[in-house]
C-alpha positions in Angstrom: 204.5 54.3 34.8 203.1 50.9 35.8 204.4 47.7 34.3 201.2 46.9 32.5 201.4 50.3 30.7 205.0 49.7 29.8 204.1 46.4 28.2 201.4 48.2 26.2 204.1 50.4 24.7 204.9 48.1 21.8 207.8 47.9 19.3 206.3 49.3 16.1 209.2 50.6 14.1 209.6 51.5 10.4 211.3 48.8 8.4 213.1 48.3 5.1 210.0 48.4 2.9 209.2 51.9 4.2 212.9 52.8 3.7 212.8 51.7 0.1 209.6 53.6 -0.7 210.7 56.8 0.9 214.1 56.6 -0.8 212.4 56.5 -4.2 209.9 59.1 -3.1 212.8 61.2 -2.2 213.8 61.6 -5.8 212.3 64.9 -6.8 210.7 63.8 -10.1 210.3 60.1 -9.6 207.0 58.1 -9.5 206.7 55.0 -7.3 204.2 52.2 -7.7 203.5 49.8 -4.8 202.6 46.4 -6.2 200.2 45.1 -3.7 196.8 45.5 -2.0 195.5 49.0 -1.2 195.9 48.4 2.6 199.7 48.5 2.1 199.8 51.9 0.6 197.7 54.3 2.7 200.1 54.9 5.5 203.1 55.0 3.1 201.4 57.5 0.9 200.6 59.7 3.9 204.2 59.5 5.1 205.5 60.6 1.7 203.0 63.4 1.4 203.9 64.7 4.8 207.6 64.4 4.4 207.9 65.7 0.9 204.7 67.5 -0.2 204.4 68.3 -3.9 201.7 70.1 -5.8 198.8 72.0 -4.2 195.5 71.0 -2.6 193.7 71.6 -5.8 196.0 69.1 -7.6 194.7 66.3 -5.4 191.4 66.4 -7.3 193.4 65.0 -10.2 194.1 61.8 -8.4 190.8 60.1 -8.4 191.8 57.1 -10.4 191.6 53.7 -8.8 195.5 53.5 -8.6 195.6 56.6 -6.3 192.3 56.5 -4.4 192.6 60.3 -3.8 196.1 60.3 -2.4 198.7 61.8 -4.8 201.7 59.6 -3.6 202.5 56.0 -4.1 199.7 54.5 -6.3 199.1 50.8 -5.9 198.0 47.9 -8.1 195.2 47.1 -5.6 195.7 43.3 -5.7 192.8 41.0 -4.7 192.5 37.3 -4.1 192.3 36.3 -7.8 195.6 38.2 -8.5 197.4 36.0 -6.0 196.2 32.9 -7.9 196.3 34.0 -11.5 198.9 36.8 -11.5 198.6 40.5 -12.0 200.4 41.3 -15.2 197.6 43.3 -16.6 197.2 45.5 -13.5 201.0 46.1 -13.6 200.8 47.1 -17.2 197.9 49.4 -16.6 199.6 51.0 -13.6 202.8 51.7 -15.6 200.9 53.2 -18.5 198.9 55.4 -16.1 202.0 56.7 -14.4 203.9 57.3 -17.6 201.2 59.7 -18.7 202.4 62.0 -15.9 205.9 62.2 -17.4 208.0 61.2 -14.4 211.8 61.4 -14.5 212.1 57.8 -13.2 209.6 55.1 -12.6 209.9 52.5 -9.9 207.8 49.5 -8.8 208.2 48.0 -5.4 206.7 44.7 -4.3 204.7 44.6 -1.1 205.4 41.6 1.1 202.4 39.6 -0.3 203.1 40.6 -3.9 206.6 39.2 -3.6 205.0 35.8 -3.3 203.4 36.0 -6.8 206.7 36.1 -8.6 205.9 38.8 -11.2 208.9 39.9 -13.2 208.8 43.6 -12.4 211.9 44.4 -14.5 210.5 42.6 -17.5 207.2 44.4 -17.2 209.0 47.8 -17.1 211.2 46.8 -20.0 208.2 45.9 -22.1 206.0 48.9 -21.1 208.3 51.8 -20.2 211.2 52.2 -22.6 211.5 56.0 -22.6 212.7 56.7 -19.0 214.9 55.0 -16.4 213.0 52.3 -14.5 213.6 50.4 -11.2 212.0 47.2 -10.1 212.5 46.0 -6.5 211.0 42.5 -6.2 212.1 41.7 -2.7 212.5 44.8 -0.5 214.4 44.6 2.8 211.4 43.3 4.8 211.8 43.2 8.5 215.2 45.0 8.2 215.9 48.5 9.5 214.6 51.4 7.5 218.1 52.4 6.6 218.7 49.0 4.9 215.7 49.5 2.6 216.8 53.1 1.9 220.2 51.9 0.7 218.7 49.1 -1.3 216.6 51.5 -3.3 219.3 54.1 -3.8 221.7 51.4 -5.0 219.0 50.1 -7.4 218.6 53.5 -8.9 222.4 53.9 -9.3 222.5 50.5 -11.0 219.7 51.5 -13.4 221.2 54.9 -14.3 224.7 53.4 -14.9 226.2 56.8 -14.6 229.0 57.5 -17.1 232.4 58.8 -16.0 232.8 62.5 -16.0 235.6 65.1 -15.4 235.8 65.9 -11.8 235.0 69.5 -10.6 237.1 70.8 -7.8 235.5 71.6 -4.5 232.3 69.8 -5.3 230.6 67.1 -3.1 227.6 64.8 -3.0 225.8 64.5 0.3 224.8 60.9 1.0 222.8 59.3 3.8 220.0 61.8 4.2 216.4 60.6 3.7 213.1 62.4 3.6 212.2 60.2 6.6 214.5 62.3 8.7 212.6 65.1 10.4 213.3 68.5 8.9 215.4 66.9 6.2 214.8 69.7 3.7 215.8 72.5 6.1 218.9 70.4 7.1 219.9 70.0 3.5 219.7 73.8 2.9 221.7 74.4 6.1 224.5 72.0 5.1 224.6 73.5 1.6 224.9 77.0 3.2 227.7 76.0 5.5 229.6 74.3 2.7 229.1 77.3 0.4 230.7 79.5 3.1 233.8 77.2 2.6 233.6 77.6 -1.2 232.2 74.0 -1.6 229.3 73.2 -3.9 226.8 70.4 -3.3 226.0 68.6 -6.6 223.5 66.0 -5.5 221.8 64.6 -2.4 220.5 61.2 -3.5 217.2 60.2 -1.9 216.8 63.7 -0.4 214.9 65.7 -2.9 217.4 65.7 -5.8 215.8 65.1 -9.2 217.2 62.6 -11.7 219.1 65.3 -13.5 221.2 65.9 -10.4 222.0 62.2 -10.1 223.8 62.4 -13.4 226.2 65.0 -11.8 227.3 62.5 -9.1 230.4 61.4 -11.1 231.6 65.0 -11.2 232.0 65.3 -7.4 235.5 65.5 -6.0 234.3 63.5 -3.0 231.2 62.1 -1.3 230.3 63.3 2.2 228.4 61.1 4.6 225.6 62.5 6.8 224.1 59.4 8.5 226.4 56.5 8.1 223.7 53.8 8.5 222.1 55.3 5.4 225.3 55.6 3.4 228.0 52.9 4.0 227.0 50.6 1.1 226.3 53.6 -1.2 229.6 55.1 -0.3 231.5 51.9 -1.0 229.9 51.7 -4.5 230.6 55.3 -5.4 234.2 55.0 -4.1 234.8 51.9 -6.2 232.9 53.1 -9.3 234.3 56.7 -9.5 237.5 56.4 -7.5 236.5 59.5 -5.4 237.2 59.7 -1.7 234.4 59.3 0.9 234.4 61.5 4.0 232.9 59.8 7.0 232.9 62.5 9.8 234.2 61.0 13.0 231.6 62.5 15.3 228.6 61.2 13.3 225.8 63.4 11.9 226.3 67.2 12.2 223.8 67.7 15.0 224.7 70.2 17.7 227.4 72.8 17.5 230.4 70.6 18.3 229.6 67.9 15.8 228.7 70.5 13.1 232.1 72.2 13.6 233.9 68.8 13.3 231.8 67.9 10.2 232.7 71.2 8.5 236.4 71.0 9.4 236.8 67.4 8.2 234.9 68.1 4.9 236.7 71.4 4.2 240.0 69.8 5.0 239.5 67.0 2.5 238.7 69.7 -0.1 241.7 72.0 0.8 239.0 74.6 1.4 239.0 77.3 4.1 236.6 76.4 6.9 237.1 79.8 8.7 233.9 81.5 7.4 231.7 78.5 8.3 233.2 78.2 11.8 232.7 81.9 12.4 229.0 81.5 11.4 228.7 78.5 13.8 230.2 80.6 16.7 227.7 83.4 15.9 224.8 80.9 16.2 226.2 79.8 19.6 226.2 83.5 20.7 222.6 83.7 19.5 221.5 80.8 21.7 223.4 82.3 24.6 221.6 85.6 24.3 218.2 84.0 24.2 219.0 81.7 27.1 220.2 84.7 29.2 216.9 86.5 28.7 214.9 83.7 30.3 215.7 83.8 34.0 216.9 80.5 35.3 216.5 78.5 32.1 220.1 77.3 32.1 220.0 76.0 35.6 216.5 74.6 35.2 217.6 72.4 32.2 220.7 71.1 34.0 219.9 67.7 35.5 216.8 67.1 33.4 216.8 63.6 32.1 216.5 62.4 28.5 216.0 59.1 26.6 217.4 58.8 23.1 216.4 56.1 20.6 218.2 56.6 17.3 220.9 55.2 15.0 224.4 55.6 16.4 225.3 58.3 13.9 222.6 60.5 15.4 222.5 59.2 18.9 226.2 59.8 19.7 226.5 63.5 18.7 223.0 64.1 20.1 223.7 62.6 23.5 227.0 64.5 23.7 225.3 67.8 22.8 222.5 67.3 25.3 225.0 66.5 28.1 227.8 68.9 27.4 225.8 71.9 26.1 222.6 71.7 28.1 223.5 69.6 31.1 220.8 66.9 30.4 221.4 63.5 31.8 220.8 60.4 29.5 218.9 57.7 31.4 218.1 55.6 28.3 220.1 55.4 25.1 219.0 52.8 22.5 220.6 52.1 19.1 218.3 49.3 18.0 220.0 46.7 15.8 223.3 48.5 15.9 225.4 48.1 19.0 228.9 47.3 17.8 229.6 50.0 15.1 232.4 52.4 15.6 230.0 55.2 16.6 228.2 52.9 19.0 231.5 52.1 20.7 232.3 55.8 20.8 228.9 56.4 22.4 229.4 53.8 25.1 232.9 55.2 25.8 231.3 58.7 26.3 228.5 57.3 28.5 231.1 55.6 30.6 233.3 58.7 31.0 230.3 60.8 32.2 229.0 58.0 34.6 225.9 57.2 32.5 226.9 53.8 31.1 223.9 52.2 33.0 221.6 54.0 30.5 223.0 52.0 27.5 220.2 50.0 25.7 217.7 50.6 28.5 214.2 50.8 26.9 212.8 54.3 27.1 209.6 52.9 28.5 211.5 51.8 31.6 213.4 55.0 32.1 210.6 57.6 32.6 212.9 60.5 31.4 211.7 64.1 31.1 212.1 64.0 27.3 212.3 61.4 24.6 214.2 61.9 21.4 213.0 59.3 18.9 210.8 58.6 15.9 207.3 60.1 15.7 205.5 56.9 16.7 207.5 56.5 19.9 207.1 60.1 20.9 203.3 59.9 20.4 203.1 56.6 22.1 204.8 58.1 25.1 202.1 60.8 25.3 199.3 58.3 24.8 200.5 56.3 27.8 200.5 59.0 30.3 203.9 60.6 30.3 203.7 64.3 31.3 205.9 65.4 28.3 206.4 63.9 24.9 209.7 64.6 23.2 211.5 65.6 20.0 210.9 63.7 16.8 214.0 62.7 14.9 212.4 60.5 12.3 209.0 60.2 10.6 207.3 63.0 12.5 203.7 62.8 13.5 203.5 66.1 15.3 200.5 68.1 14.2 202.5 71.4 14.0 202.6 72.8 10.5 205.9 74.4 9.4 205.7 77.2 6.9 209.5 77.7 6.9 212.1 75.0 6.1 213.6 74.5 9.5 216.8 72.4 10.0 217.7 69.9 12.6 221.3 69.5 11.4 224.0 72.2 11.2 224.4 75.4 13.1 220.9 76.7 12.5 219.7 73.1 13.4 221.4 73.4 16.8 219.6 76.6 17.4 216.3 75.1 16.4 216.9 72.0 18.5 217.5 74.1 21.7 214.4 76.1 20.9 212.3 72.9 20.7 213.8 71.5 23.9 213.1 74.7 25.9 209.5 74.8 24.6 209.0 71.1 25.2 209.6 71.2 28.9 207.8 74.4 30.2 206.7 72.6 33.4 210.3 72.1 34.3 211.4 75.7 34.0 
C-alpha cells in the first residue's frame, strides 16, 4: 500500500463518551438521555441498537417524538444556539418526563461535549423530576479518553447511585465484570462463560454493563467473588467492589478467555478460587478442540496453508495478549503488527512483549497496522472496514463495535470454548484466497 494511502487511514477510535453511553445502554432496562444536539446522538443510537437490539421493527413506529427522531435508543435534548446562551432546563425536564412514561428501571443523563459547557445541574434536574427510580447524571464524561475509561466511569456512577446494601454471601456465585456491549459477540460470549462456569457448579449473578437489568445489580453483594473478563474495563470497578463488599477479585493471569488455552486458564483460576471442580468444563473445552481438529482435517491443506500467514492485532492488552498467543501457537499465524493503544506498560502488555520476544516477533510491537500489510487485521469495526476501503485484499476480524453487514440469528460467542471454535471458523472463511 502506498504511503499516501497509509496517511489517509486515519485514527478514528471510540472514546470515553461512547464508552459511558454504551455502558448505560448495556443495562437491560435502563434509559439514557444524551444532553446535546441531535448530531451527537445518531451514531451512538445506531451503535446501541446494533449491539443490543430491543423490541421489534413495529415498535420503532412508537419513537416519532422529537427526542427520538425515529431511532429507539439514546434520545437527545436537541440543543440549539439559544440553549447554549440561556440554558436548557426546560428541555431537560421535558426529556425526563417523556422517558419516565416508558417506565425504565434506571434513568441516566449524559452530557455531550458541548452541553458540558452550559453547566446544567443534571443531578438536581433528576432529583426534582424523577423521584421514583434510580437516576444517574454524568456531567463530564471521559472525553478524549479510551472507551474503557468511559465505560468504567458510567458503571461506577450507577453503583454509587444504587448504594447497594450488604447481603449474605451465596457460595459459588460470581459477578462477571469488564464486559461491554461494545465487544463483538458480547451476548454469546456471556452465555458461553455462564455455561462453562455452570459446568463447574458456579452461578453468575450479574454482569454489570453487559445486559443485566437493575434487579440483577442488587444481587452483586451476594457474590462470593468478582471475576474479571477485560481488565481495562474492570480494574476500578473491581477495586470498589473489593473495598465495599470485602469479596475477592479474580484477575485471570492470561487476560480475557479468548482461545482454548486462555479459556482453560480462566476456568481453572476461577474454579480454584471457588473450591469448585473444573474437570467438567475442561473436558468440554477439550471436546471443542477435537471438534475444530475434525473440521480442519476435512479441508485438505488448510492447516499448512494457515501456517505462516500474517496478522495485525490492535486491541487492549487483555485481549491482544491471549489472542496473539492463540493465533501463533494454535494456528501458526505470524504477528507483524501488535498495537495496544494507550496501554503499553500494564502487566499484560509486558507479558505480551515477552511472548513476542520469545517467538522472534518483537519487531511487530506497536507497529501501525497500516504499515504492516498483514493478511488479516484483528481490530474494531472501523479499522477493519477502513482496511477494505483502502485496497487491502482481505479485511479482518472485528473485536469491538462491529460494522460488518452480516446478520446473526444465533448468539455466537467470541470468548470461551465455543468462542474459540467460532474464531477459527471466521479466520478460515476470511482468508479463502490463501487456502
